[in-house]
KOLTI-854260 format. One record per residue (C-alpha): residue number from 0; y, z, x. Coordinates in steps of 0.001 Angstrom, whole numbers, plus 500000, padded with zeros to 6 digits. Each point is the difference from the previous one (the first is absolute). Last residue first. Layout:
BEGIN
pos; Y; Z; X
NUM; Y; Z; X
...
//
This chain:
BEGIN
pos; Y; Z; X
477; 794298; 734901; 585245
476; 502709; 497613; 498797
475; 498197; 496938; 501326
474; 496741; 501069; 498325
473; 501719; 500546; 496693
472; 501684; 496602; 500289
471; 496704; 498278; 500862
470; 498151; 501551; 497050
469; 502679; 499100; 497487
468; 500143; 496423; 501290
467; 496208; 499752; 499764
466; 500024; 501114; 496373
465; 502918; 497694; 499138
464; 498406; 496850; 501487
463; 503044; 497986; 501013
462; 500776; 496844; 498011
461; 502985; 501249; 498013
460; 502475; 497853; 501902
459; 498872; 501724; 503223
458; 503447; 501542; 500546
457; 500075; 501120; 496358
456; 496591; 501645; 500289
455; 501138; 501743; 503190
454; 503177; 501220; 498280
453; 497977; 501344; 497059
452; 497663; 501867; 502360
451; 503045; 501627; 501624
450; 501320; 501138; 496614
449; 496531; 501258; 499072
448; 499996; 502159; 503119
447; 503372; 501475; 499058
446; 498502; 501078; 496677
445; 497765; 502478; 501881
444; 502994; 502179; 500963
443; 498469; 502578; 502356
442; 502663; 500190; 502716
441; 497981; 497482; 502001
440; 500459; 497581; 497121
439; 503751; 500624; 499842
438; 500362; 499418; 503739
437; 498023; 496766; 499763
436; 502134; 498869; 497052
435; 503205; 500588; 502004
434; 498678; 498249; 503117
433; 498969; 496884; 498105
432; 501178; 497132; 502230
431; 497241; 500145; 502645
430; 497517; 500958; 497303
429; 500441; 496584; 498360
428; 499327; 498070; 503225
427; 497034; 502247; 500809
426; 498500; 499405; 496541
425; 500337; 496214; 500358
424; 498288; 500056; 503426
423; 497272; 502317; 498735
422; 499289; 497649; 497094
421; 499462; 497033; 502313
420; 497674; 501998; 502243
419; 498017; 501376; 497087
418; 499371; 496600; 498403
417; 499894; 500702; 496263
416; 502850; 497723; 498930
415; 499368; 499116; 496344
414; 499453; 496392; 499083
413; 502957; 498565; 498112
412; 500355; 496648; 501758
411; 501314; 498280; 496878
410; 497322; 497304; 499754
409; 497258; 502328; 501243
408; 500752; 502828; 497565
407; 500519; 497584; 497091
406; 496683; 498227; 500606
405; 498155; 503294; 500461
404; 501337; 501437; 496735
403; 498839; 497114; 497824
402; 501111; 496720; 498455
401; 503632; 500124; 501066
400; 503560; 499917; 498669
399; 499003; 500362; 496343
398; 502719; 502548; 499208
397; 497460; 502766; 499423
396; 498251; 499071; 503257
395; 503304; 500345; 501871
394; 500703; 503320; 498304
393; 496542; 501274; 501013
392; 500602; 498948; 503608
391; 503313; 501871; 500002
390; 498313; 503110; 498568
389; 497324; 499745; 502666
388; 502775; 499964; 502601
387; 500901; 503506; 498846
386; 496357; 501092; 499956
385; 499649; 498850; 503588
384; 498151; 496848; 500991
383; 496820; 499193; 501919
382; 499039; 503671; 500025
381; 496568; 499587; 498432
380; 501057; 501789; 496793
379; 503272; 498085; 499611
378; 498204; 496674; 500457
377; 497349; 501042; 497478
376; 502652; 500991; 497429
375; 501684; 496587; 500180
374; 496673; 498182; 499683
373; 498941; 502131; 497028
372; 503246; 499013; 498278
371; 499137; 496333; 500517
370; 496447; 500469; 498697
369; 501299; 501825; 496902
368; 502500; 497270; 499203
367; 503737; 500052; 500639
366; 501883; 497920; 497409
365; 498973; 502630; 497401
364; 499525; 498467; 496550
363; 496741; 501842; 499235
362; 501687; 503275; 501019
361; 502580; 499406; 497270
360; 503510; 498809; 500815
359; 503426; 501412; 499133
358; 501476; 498773; 503311
357; 501165; 503465; 501067
356; 496972; 501652; 498399
355; 497606; 497739; 501916
354; 501852; 500641; 503271
353; 499971; 503774; 499472
352; 496289; 499989; 499118
351; 499196; 497999; 503146
350; 502089; 502208; 502300
349; 498772; 503362; 498703
348; 497019; 500448; 497678
347; 498231; 496966; 501450
346; 501019; 500786; 503576
345; 498980; 503656; 499815
344; 496679; 499173; 498307
343; 499192; 497391; 502683
342; 500924; 502538; 502693
341; 497544; 502478; 498455
340; 497156; 497467; 499812
339; 500531; 498439; 503444
338; 500120; 496242; 499495
337; 497026; 497763; 500810
336; 500052; 497443; 497205
335; 497800; 502263; 497860
334; 502827; 502544; 500073
333; 502389; 497358; 498645
332; 497417; 498747; 497479
331; 499449; 503582; 498827
330; 503736; 500458; 499482
329; 500440; 496687; 498182
328; 497077; 500812; 497682
327; 501497; 503409; 499178
326; 503405; 498448; 499309
325; 498471; 497352; 497720
324; 497975; 502581; 498074
323; 502883; 502401; 499453
322; 499332; 503742; 500016
321; 498240; 500061; 503383
320; 502822; 499731; 502542
319; 502283; 502590; 498433
318; 497190; 502526; 499523
317; 498584; 499580; 503519
316; 503453; 500479; 501523
315; 500618; 503236; 498073
314; 496479; 501345; 500619
313; 500415; 499574; 503755
312; 497934; 497120; 501431
311; 496866; 500483; 502092
310; 498836; 496433; 499472
309; 496583; 500629; 498452
308; 500684; 503426; 498493
307; 503520; 499520; 498626
306; 499452; 496347; 499085
305; 496744; 500970; 498268
304; 501682; 502689; 497884
303; 502737; 497548; 498966
302; 497420; 497324; 499173
301; 498147; 502422; 497748
300; 503205; 500925; 498172
299; 501103; 496345; 499795
298; 496741; 498699; 498493
297; 497527; 497913; 502001
296; 499738; 496865; 497895
295; 498119; 499967; 496685
294; 497279; 497321; 499802
293; 497152; 502501; 499525
292; 501799; 501608; 497053
291; 500485; 496617; 498309
290; 496296; 499187; 500349
289; 499055; 503514; 498852
288; 502031; 499615; 496795
287; 498596; 496538; 499321
286; 496417; 501258; 500399
285; 500627; 503005; 497754
284; 501316; 497670; 497306
283; 503620; 499830; 498866
282; 500453; 499510; 496249
281; 503313; 499144; 498295
280; 499420; 500420; 496279
279; 500226; 496681; 498132
278; 503365; 498248; 499658
277; 501150; 498162; 496875
276; 499909; 503096; 497756
275; 502509; 501853; 502222
274; 499395; 503705; 499501
273; 502897; 501753; 498179
272; 503331; 501399; 501150
271; 502603; 500602; 497310
270; 502967; 499871; 502433
269; 501874; 502855; 498332
268; 497041; 502334; 500495
267; 500394; 499683; 503783
266; 503500; 501463; 499887
265; 503159; 497899; 500079
264; 503087; 500881; 501992
263; 503279; 499497; 498164
262; 501705; 496936; 501401
261; 502084; 498813; 502968
260; 501595; 503275; 501110
259; 502222; 499735; 503056
258; 499387; 500989; 503621
257; 502779; 500110; 502572
256; 500544; 498839; 503599
255; 502821; 497744; 498802
254; 498876; 496777; 501663
253; 496355; 501095; 500154
252; 499839; 500237; 496185
251; 496863; 501935; 499049
250; 498407; 499413; 496598
249; 498878; 502631; 497514
248; 497076; 500483; 497622
247; 500529; 503019; 497806
246; 498863; 503499; 499039
245; 503123; 501791; 498778
244; 501385; 502756; 502213
243; 501800; 502672; 498000
242; 503606; 501064; 500507
241; 501284; 503505; 500797
240; 502251; 498962; 502890
239; 497455; 501460; 502436
238; 497380; 497698; 498454
237; 502145; 496883; 500399
236; 501024; 500938; 503561
235; 496367; 500533; 501005
234; 498989; 496637; 498502
233; 502805; 498132; 501773
232; 499293; 501563; 503404
231; 496307; 499127; 499740
230; 500776; 496446; 498851
229; 502403; 499405; 502879
228; 497558; 501179; 502683
227; 497120; 498093; 498388
226; 501977; 496743; 499844
225; 501288; 500264; 503569
224; 496546; 500632; 501471
223; 498433; 497227; 497934
222; 502811; 497639; 500983
221; 499205; 500551; 503684
220; 496264; 499626; 499407
219; 500575; 496572; 498473
218; 498883; 498262; 496805
217; 500644; 502638; 497354
216; 498713; 498556; 496742
215; 500692; 502753; 497470
214; 501397; 503538; 500253
213; 498018; 502064; 497474
212; 501661; 503077; 498491
211; 498047; 503221; 499654
210; 500493; 502971; 497710
209; 499335; 503222; 501925
208; 496526; 501179; 500929
207; 498828; 503451; 498957
206; 499165; 502356; 502871
205; 503501; 501415; 500501
204; 500372; 501857; 503302
203; 502984; 498000; 501202
202; 501826; 498460; 497049
201; 498701; 496542; 499045
200; 500816; 496427; 500978
199; 498558; 496649; 498976
198; 499459; 496637; 501669
197; 497498; 497229; 499267
196; 500346; 497249; 502614
195; 498999; 496394; 499299
194; 499121; 498138; 503195
193; 499594; 496272; 500556
192; 497858; 498338; 502683
191; 499566; 496228; 499646
190; 503509; 499643; 498567
189; 501178; 497219; 502308
188; 502376; 502338; 501860
187; 497268; 502654; 500188
186; 497541; 497806; 501888
185; 496976; 502299; 500336
184; 497557; 497135; 500613
183; 497479; 501689; 497712
182; 496194; 500470; 500174
181; 499818; 499545; 503774
180; 498582; 503518; 500503
179; 502722; 500704; 502588
178; 502625; 498531; 497654
177; 498845; 502309; 497196
176; 499954; 502913; 502459
175; 503423; 499483; 501571
174; 501725; 499796; 496602
173; 498109; 503112; 498864
172; 501166; 501921; 503079
171; 503568; 498747; 499530
170; 500015; 501012; 496322
169; 498569; 503416; 500883
168; 502599; 500655; 502717
167; 502756; 498835; 497634
166; 498814; 502371; 497258
165; 499721; 502893; 502454
164; 503530; 499377; 501257
163; 501310; 499769; 496415
162; 498735; 503510; 499449
161; 497311; 501995; 498180
160; 497119; 497582; 499665
159; 497047; 501128; 497884
158; 500539; 498188; 496683
157; 496505; 498388; 500195
156; 500081; 496497; 501377
155; 499565; 496634; 498265
154; 498948; 496709; 501608
153; 500425; 496869; 497865
152; 497902; 497191; 501469
151; 501540; 496704; 499020
150; 498646; 496498; 499463
149; 502584; 497302; 499148
148; 499595; 499170; 496308
147; 503640; 499173; 499366
146; 501737; 499425; 503365
145; 500582; 496277; 499412
144; 501164; 500784; 496463
143; 503713; 499424; 500588
142; 502092; 500798; 496906
141; 503651; 498977; 499873
140; 503008; 502010; 498914
139; 503062; 498636; 498235
138; 503784; 500322; 500050
137; 500348; 497589; 502895
136; 496590; 498889; 501195
135; 498588; 500618; 503477
134; 501028; 503628; 500587
133; 497896; 502026; 497570
132; 496399; 499208; 500932
131; 497395; 502064; 498144
130; 496671; 500417; 501778
129; 496388; 499780; 498916
128; 497699; 502979; 499556
127; 497434; 501201; 502526
126; 496324; 500364; 499131
125; 498096; 503253; 500295
124; 497488; 501836; 502146
123; 499996; 503773; 500212
122; 500553; 502640; 502644
121; 499639; 503603; 498964
120; 501289; 503567; 500264
119; 500705; 500025; 503708
118; 500336; 503218; 501962
117; 502489; 500100; 502863
116; 498655; 502043; 502916
115; 502752; 501422; 502191
114; 500581; 499950; 503746
113; 502628; 501707; 502168
112; 501290; 498075; 503028
111; 503656; 500856; 499363
110; 500704; 496505; 498665
109; 497185; 500222; 497465
108; 496436; 498706; 500335
107; 498221; 498884; 496837
106; 496371; 500472; 499010
105; 498983; 497633; 497218
104; 497992; 500611; 496846
103; 496850; 499589; 497979
102; 499841; 500152; 496228
101; 498861; 497180; 497721
100; 499623; 496276; 500722
99; 498833; 497332; 497494
98; 501945; 501585; 497165
97; 498301; 501445; 496920
96; 502407; 501140; 497274
95; 502751; 497470; 500677
94; 499495; 496735; 501821
93; 502332; 496976; 499852
92; 500451; 496766; 498084
91; 503636; 499835; 498927
90; 500951; 499389; 496391
89; 502320; 497720; 498013
88; 498086; 497038; 501408
87; 503112; 498362; 501484
86; 501247; 503051; 501920
85; 503295; 498898; 501610
84; 501877; 500323; 496691
83; 498963; 503643; 499527
82; 497851; 501523; 497281
81; 497440; 502755; 500528
80; 496255; 500414; 499691
79; 497826; 501133; 502889
78; 496700; 498179; 499489
77; 497042; 501567; 501774
76; 497505; 499069; 502707
75; 497154; 502516; 500188
74; 498150; 501422; 502983
73; 496352; 500185; 501054
72; 499388; 500650; 503687
71; 502733; 502621; 499914
70; 500790; 500426; 503684
69; 500788; 503626; 500826
68; 502634; 500335; 502701
67; 499690; 500588; 503733
66; 503237; 498181; 500816
65; 498328; 497039; 501754
64; 497294; 499691; 497326
63; 502614; 499624; 497280
62; 501941; 497388; 501953
61; 496912; 497867; 500616
60; 499079; 500330; 496323
59; 503395; 498631; 498957
58; 499664; 497151; 502491
57; 496530; 499131; 498670
56; 501272; 499897; 496419
55; 502874; 497680; 500913
54; 497623; 497678; 501853
53; 497673; 499792; 496976
52; 502798; 498581; 497807
51; 499200; 500854; 496365
50; 499919; 497145; 497474
49; 502634; 499879; 497230
48; 499581; 497837; 496885
47; 502419; 497330; 498723
46; 499404; 499349; 496296
45; 503674; 499976; 499024
44; 502362; 499690; 502985
43; 500719; 503281; 501758
42; 502230; 498373; 502659
41; 498032; 501690; 502794
40; 496713; 498834; 498443
39; 501357; 496457; 499577
38; 500888; 499886; 503697
37; 503284; 501106; 501570
36; 500891; 498962; 503546
35; 502738; 497430; 499379
34; 501972; 502298; 497687
33; 502977; 500357; 502324
32; 499832; 498081; 503315
31; 497683; 501678; 502513
30; 501237; 502893; 502150
29; 496936; 502215; 500383
28; 496423; 498726; 499905
27; 497877; 501578; 497226
26; 498340; 496712; 499042
25; 498598; 499509; 496506
24; 496208; 500252; 499589
23; 500172; 502505; 497164
22; 499233; 503656; 499208
21; 501145; 501903; 503107
20; 502088; 497223; 501468
19; 498977; 497787; 502911
18; 500291; 500251; 503777
17; 499132; 503693; 499963
16; 502086; 502317; 502126
15; 500522; 502772; 497448
14; 503473; 500952; 498831
13; 500353; 503787; 500294
12; 501886; 501712; 497199
11; 500705; 503583; 501041
10; 500316; 502931; 497613
9; 501408; 503032; 501785
8; 500271; 503682; 499094
7; 502859; 502344; 500849
6; 500836; 503614; 499149
5; 503158; 501548; 501474
4; 500352; 503788; 500003
3; 503343; 501616; 499291
2; 501813; 503143; 501134
1; 500622; 498737; 503551
0; 501612; 496857; 498574
//
């Protein structure tokens, strides 16, 4: 592996969040009975003419502006000709020579904190094909055209990624961005966000690209990682065995962890692109462009910088909290509810994130709302409860055992003991039976103090104020 360089480029099909299809009024809702959401345009019946969906165009422009790309205010819809049973027209309406979005890029952050700018070639509008169903009829396949005509934005990178880790980081960043912009729901299981990965290898130092193979329709980041790793190993072994790589489209089998060739990869000339005679050039006026630009939300990079400056967060925390729109809104609502900004970040990236991951929930599905979390953090900050008890209050809120932190604290009698006299009595009782720890502490062993503090906390059932306990013990021990 050390003698080879990996070259990766991604093509991502992003299903846009319009309620109707790109050229017809059919619904784009997922899960309907087969062929119940296909109009005459989707079925390619004679005389049916396509009409462009304005919402799809606006979402494409929104994406282009967010990545700093050039928006072609005049672009062409083209026919991409090929035969497949799920393509009733015998061609797919797409864009070729002049896409709506050109250039731009995304900055990704890798596991070691390093960043890299991933250049994009283009993003173009197109319609989705239908779907073949192989498991409903014995010995036969069915065609479901519900998906035919669903609006897609195909986003294509330059071949600038050099590892599976970079490809995954880019795919995650893109997934976050399209959800943040509300142009795609990002549901990979339903096919709303599908990645095709072009992979090739070349000897280190060689400037010419190797022959690429395209891994189609990867619908999870885990499978993407596995597919790239296998494909890279396979290509290197083929070349080292004296064989040539043939350009091909391949599929990944998650059960075996292997890729297999599906067909020889076509080039653009094979599709015989030509401008669609039924659709005029797509024109975006200056006024429309400025209207869409003005409606853009604060972008993740700007939000990250603001979180760092306004709330005093470390760059790592600010990055994690700003990349997803729902997470960022939850954080600001928590701080707006009276929570300390840094403590709110710690809780969201710690206990809340762990609970959401454990239950496989999104931040929007959290049983503990922003106001409730703010209440827990406030009671820790003002000394009403300790951090440890705060965790218990959070768990109770998560399980629906109370409406807010105060109600749970009062019902369960969890208020922290801050009365100096009461704490001194508990400390004295513990010190009376801790001769060994006292001797260790006076001998310079700081850990002995923490042992005594732990005993006091246990004796108080976790209700003692830890800072006051620490102070009293140090005072008692001179």
